[in-house]
N, CA, C and O of each residue as an XYZ file, in Angstrom:
384
protein
N       0.730     -1.233     -0.018
C       0.244     -0.232      0.032
C       1.217      1.102     -0.276
O       2.369      0.694     -0.134
N       1.235      2.255     -0.569
C       1.678      3.249     -1.426
C       0.887      4.360     -0.731
O      -0.256      4.728     -1.004
N       2.063      5.030      0.634
C       1.584      5.825      1.377
C       1.674      7.340      0.448
O       2.104      7.585     -0.679
N       0.866      8.430      1.828
C       0.603      9.510      0.875
C       1.628     10.574      1.274
O       1.399     11.097      2.364
N       2.492     10.916      0.750
C       3.891     11.590      1.299
C       3.641     13.217      1.336
O       3.387     13.993      0.415
N       3.818     13.457      2.836
C       3.272     14.820      3.196
C       4.333     15.760      3.589
O       5.372     15.253      4.011
N       4.260     16.895      3.531
C       5.389     18.098      3.608
C       4.835     18.117      4.818
O       3.693     17.783      5.135
N       5.816     18.579      5.564
C       5.577     19.376      7.039
C       6.515     20.518      7.085
O       7.612     20.293      6.574
N       6.266     22.062      7.742
C       6.538     22.805      7.495
C       7.932     22.886      8.663
O       7.837     22.152      9.646
N       9.303     23.851      8.521
C       9.544     24.025      9.265
C       9.728     23.686     10.907
O      10.471     22.979     11.589
N       8.243     24.912     11.204
C       8.576     24.841     12.489
C       7.515     23.785     12.876
O       6.952     23.981     13.953
N       7.206     22.851     12.263
C       6.670     21.291     12.929
C       7.856     20.458     13.311
O       8.114     19.915     14.385
N       8.583     20.488     12.065
C       9.799     19.723     12.259
C      10.570     19.856     13.227
O      11.116     18.951     13.858
N      10.685     21.464     13.460
C      11.722     21.894     15.181
C      10.973     21.682     16.149
O      11.606     21.312     17.138
N       9.484     21.785     16.351
C       8.490     20.863     17.124
C       8.687     19.900     17.752
O       8.756     19.680     18.961
N       8.829     19.004     16.436
C       8.613     17.682     16.667
C      10.216     17.170     17.057
O      10.324     15.946     17.131
N      11.318     17.865     17.284
C      12.129     17.084     17.307
C      12.485     17.913     18.741
O      13.004     17.348     19.704
N      12.128     19.313     18.721
C      11.899     19.739     20.504
C      11.187     18.758     21.353
O      11.618     18.657     22.502
N      10.396     18.172     21.088
C       9.641     17.302     21.953
C      10.124     15.773     22.049
O       9.896     14.945     22.931
N      10.878     15.662     20.841
C      11.844     14.109     20.999
C      13.013     14.772     22.438
O      13.172     14.211     23.522
N      13.386     15.508     22.179
C      14.915     16.632     23.030
C      14.373     16.593     24.609
O      15.009     16.116     25.549
N      13.254     17.112     24.670
C      12.930     17.865     25.928
C      12.071     16.712     26.356
O      12.712     16.256     27.303
N      11.501     16.320     26.283
C      10.600     14.802     27.042
C      11.308     13.603     27.299
O      11.099     12.887     28.279
N      12.435     13.315     26.111
C      12.917     12.042     26.607
C      12.142     11.049     25.925
O      12.939     10.136     25.708
N      11.179     10.775     25.534
C      10.243      9.814     24.844
C      10.721      9.171     23.685
O      11.242      9.871     22.818
N      10.623      7.872     23.515
C      11.141      7.712     22.255
C      10.572      8.121     21.029
O       9.438      8.598     21.056
N      11.237      8.000     19.852
C      11.061      8.658     18.695
C       9.613      7.721     17.876
O       8.660      8.372     17.448
N       9.629      6.868     17.809
C       8.564      5.978     17.447
C       7.355      6.566     18.611
O       6.386      7.136     18.111
N       7.400      6.441     20.091
C       6.267      7.164     20.432
C       5.383      8.638     20.027
O       4.172      8.857     19.997
N       6.585      9.524     19.735
C       6.437     10.831     19.338
C       5.511     11.052     18.237
O       4.428     11.635     18.179
N       6.631     10.076     16.877
C       6.231      9.761     15.751
C       4.159      9.489     15.888
O       3.274     10.080     15.269
N       4.090      8.812     16.533
C       2.519      7.741     16.448
C       1.768      8.875     17.323
O       0.548      8.877     17.158
N       2.210      9.717     18.109
C       1.732     10.875     18.614
C       1.196     11.860     17.811
O      -0.012     12.090     17.761
N       1.994     12.421     17.214
C       1.789     13.696     15.810
C       1.505     12.775     14.611
O       1.413     13.372     13.539
N       1.369     11.627     14.580
C       0.638     11.308     13.461
C       1.897     11.293     12.170
O       1.577     11.521     11.004
N       2.986     11.067     12.473
C       4.150     11.207     10.958
C       4.800      9.540     11.558
O       4.531      8.795     12.501
N       5.812      9.525     10.350
C       6.517      8.206      9.968
C       7.958      8.327     10.981
O       8.835      9.180     11.117
N       7.596      6.629     11.753
C       9.174      7.056     12.322
C      10.046      7.462     11.765
O      10.548      8.549     12.054
N      10.507      6.638     10.728
C      11.320      6.961     10.066
C      11.589      9.118      9.789
O      12.502      9.911     10.019
N      11.074      9.150      9.574
C      11.061     10.699      9.341
C      11.447     11.273      9.817
O      12.387     12.005      9.507
N      10.476     11.135     11.507
C      10.908     11.818     12.595
C      13.026     11.724     13.157
O      13.844     12.525     13.612
N      13.030     10.293     12.751
C      14.121     10.222     13.391
C      15.203     10.464     12.532
O      16.354     10.218     12.894
N      14.907     10.982     11.291
C      15.938     11.611     10.374
C      15.975     13.570     10.735
O      16.946     14.304     10.917
N      14.775     13.822     10.722
C      15.013     15.095     11.623
C      15.840     15.178     12.725
O      16.857     15.870     12.780
N      15.269     14.251     13.878
C      16.275     13.960     15.210
C      17.609     13.957     14.791
O      18.327     14.895     15.135
N      18.235     12.680     13.821
C      19.668     12.766     13.280
C      20.157     13.943     13.082
O      21.064     14.352     13.807
N      19.533     14.872     11.837
C      20.162     15.675     11.619
C      20.155     17.116     12.300
O      21.133     17.812     12.026
N      19.209     17.657     13.136
C      19.465     18.489     14.443
C      20.461     17.656     15.451
O      21.017     18.464     16.195
N      20.671     16.962     15.589
C      21.790     16.359     16.703
C      22.732     16.626     15.534
O      23.314     17.401     16.292
N      23.462     16.720     14.351
C      24.490     16.351     13.812
C      24.752     18.592     13.486
O      25.704     19.263     13.884
N      23.569     19.070     12.714
C      24.031     20.108     12.990
C      24.231     21.078     14.355
O      24.808     22.149     14.547
N      23.386     20.071     15.279
C      23.971     20.848     16.740
C      22.297     22.068     16.985
O      21.865     22.766     17.902
N      21.926     21.781     15.796
C      20.553     22.915     16.199
C      20.867     24.574     15.869
O      21.938     25.168     15.993
N      19.290     25.200     15.316
C      19.774     26.327     15.386
C      20.013     27.108     17.285
O      20.724     28.071     17.574
N      19.302     26.417     18.072
C      19.218     27.300     19.121
C      20.461     27.167     20.137
O      20.746     27.856     21.116
N      21.298     25.715     19.406
C      22.502     25.958     20.125
C      23.290     26.532     19.316
O      24.370     26.015     19.603
N      23.513     27.405     18.325
C      23.785     28.370     18.068
C      23.753     29.117     18.681
O      24.847     29.655     18.847
N      22.861     29.571     19.270
C      22.645     31.039     19.674
C      23.167     30.823     20.887
O      23.999     31.586     21.377
N      22.780     29.896     21.406
C      23.461     29.619     22.823
C      24.923     29.595     22.909
O      25.596     30.114     23.799
N      25.270     29.055     22.074
C      27.022     29.245     21.729
C      27.499     30.608     21.735
O      28.471     30.986     22.388
N      26.661     31.462     20.858
C      27.147     32.705     20.738
C      26.792     33.504     22.331
O      27.219     34.475     22.955
N      26.080     32.772     22.456
C      25.704     33.694     24.278
C      26.698     33.098     24.995
O      27.114     33.938     25.794
N      27.232     32.167     25.100
C      28.249     31.350     26.008
C      29.451     32.322     25.795
O      30.057     32.900     26.697
N      29.669     32.398     24.620
C      31.022     33.229     24.349
C      31.307     34.324     24.891
O      32.343     34.649     25.472
N      30.059     35.095     24.633
C      29.525     36.859     24.976
C      29.741     36.507     26.576
O      30.477     37.285     27.184
N      29.304     35.666     27.137
C      29.381     35.198     28.450
C      30.558     35.548     29.211
O      30.789     36.364     30.102
N      31.404     34.458     28.427
C      33.046     33.877     28.538
C      33.756     35.145     28.606
O      34.492     35.520     29.518
N      33.378     35.910     27.282
C      34.347     37.393     27.292
C      34.222     37.981     28.273
O      35.221     38.235     28.947
N      32.678     38.479     28.760
C      32.317     39.478     29.715
C      33.198     39.089     31.398
O      33.879     39.725     32.202
N      32.616     37.524     31.254
C      33.484     37.031     32.473
C      34.998     37.401     32.486
O      35.538     38.204     33.247
N      35.456     36.821     31.712
C      37.016     37.383     31.801
C      37.334     38.794     31.939
O      38.210     38.997     32.780
N      36.848     39.900     31.321
C      36.542     41.267     31.393
C      36.190     41.750     32.932
O      36.661     42.854     33.205
N      35.529     41.181     33.858
C      35.245     41.061     34.890
C      36.297     40.863     36.124
O      36.494     41.590     37.097
N      36.890     39.658     35.756
C      38.199     39.036     36.605
C      39.212     39.971     36.477
O      39.776     40.269     37.531
N      39.745     40.728     35.055
C      40.417     41.355     34.952
C      40.564     42.867     36.114
O      41.415     43.222     36.930
N      39.300     43.411     35.657
C      39.131     44.698     36.385
C      38.995     44.714     37.954
O      39.109     45.661     38.732
N      38.620     42.932     38.268
C      38.251     42.515     40.167
C      39.512     42.778     40.354
O      39.752     43.718     41.111
N      40.908     41.894     39.609
C      42.162     42.411     39.698
C      42.759     43.286     40.194
O      43.374     43.408     41.253
N      42.457     44.197     38.990
C      42.972     45.621     38.890
C      42.209     46.135     40.520
O      42.957     46.381     41.466
N      41.373     46.196     40.600
C      40.919     46.951     42.183
C      41.606     46.975     43.066
O      42.148     47.842     43.752
N      41.535     45.152     43.000
C      42.500     44.571     44.023
C      43.623     45.249     44.664
O      43.815     45.579     45.834
N      44.239     45.358     43.715
C      45.670     46.167     43.460
C      45.760     47.070     44.013
O      46.706     47.376     44.738
N      44.200     48.088     43.658
C      44.336     49.505     43.659
C      44.406     49.786     45.190
O      45.087     50.512     45.915
N      43.096     48.619     45.407
C      43.010     48.490     46.905
C      44.435     48.394     48.360
O      44.609     48.989     49.423
N      45.283     47.144     47.483
C      46.080     47.015     48.391
C      47.342     47.922     48.853
O      47.930     47.846     49.931
N      47.774     49.323     47.125
C      48.164     50.402     47.568
C      47.766     50.928     48.181
O      48.491     51.320     49.095
N      46.335     51.349     48.178
C      46.170     52.216     49.269
C      45.698     51.860     50.782
O      45.495     52.720     51.640
N      45.562     50.538     50.966
C      46.184     50.085     52.527
C      47.626     50.398     52.668
O      48.131     51.218     53.435
N      48.150     49.704     51.906
C      49.392     50.436     52.153
C      49.957     51.832     52.214
O      50.955     51.836     52.934
N      49.672     53.040     51.706
C      49.656     54.398     52.059
C      49.303     54.552     53.036
O      50.092     55.188     53.735
N      47.916     54.099     53.755
C      46.913     54.759     54.660
C      47.996     54.262     56.134
O      48.093     54.974     57.133
N      48.631     53.086     55.984
C      49.474     52.607     57.109
C      50.996     53.736     57.095
O      51.633     53.960     58.125
N      51.250     54.155     56.138
C      52.384     55.059     56.237
C      52.254     56.427     56.496
O      53.012     57.141     57.154
N      50.929     56.807     55.751
C      50.530     58.351     56.904
C      49.934     58.087     57.773
O      49.753     59.173     58.324
N      49.246     57.029     58.588
C      48.857     57.174     59.781
C      49.866     57.317     60.833
O      49.662     57.800     61.947
N      51.701     56.549     60.084
C      52.292     55.965     61.415
C      53.738     57.953     61.233
O      54.595     58.173     62.088
């Protein structure tokens, strides 16, 4: 029996892949719930895992930005600590 080949938009595919990833349900169960072929969903999930997904790209950019910000804050903190130490030494000399 020849089945009807359906076309699914990108939003539907991403949603189906997200359901598999977030719920941890088996691909077969999610495919049955959505009324699509199991191998179709498996190929979507496989493709998303290979490419890392669009959201992973955004997350990696955000992670890189946060790492740069963290490095800058550590540098600023170190500089402020050195300035504080210098001021402490000056105060000791001034009080004597």
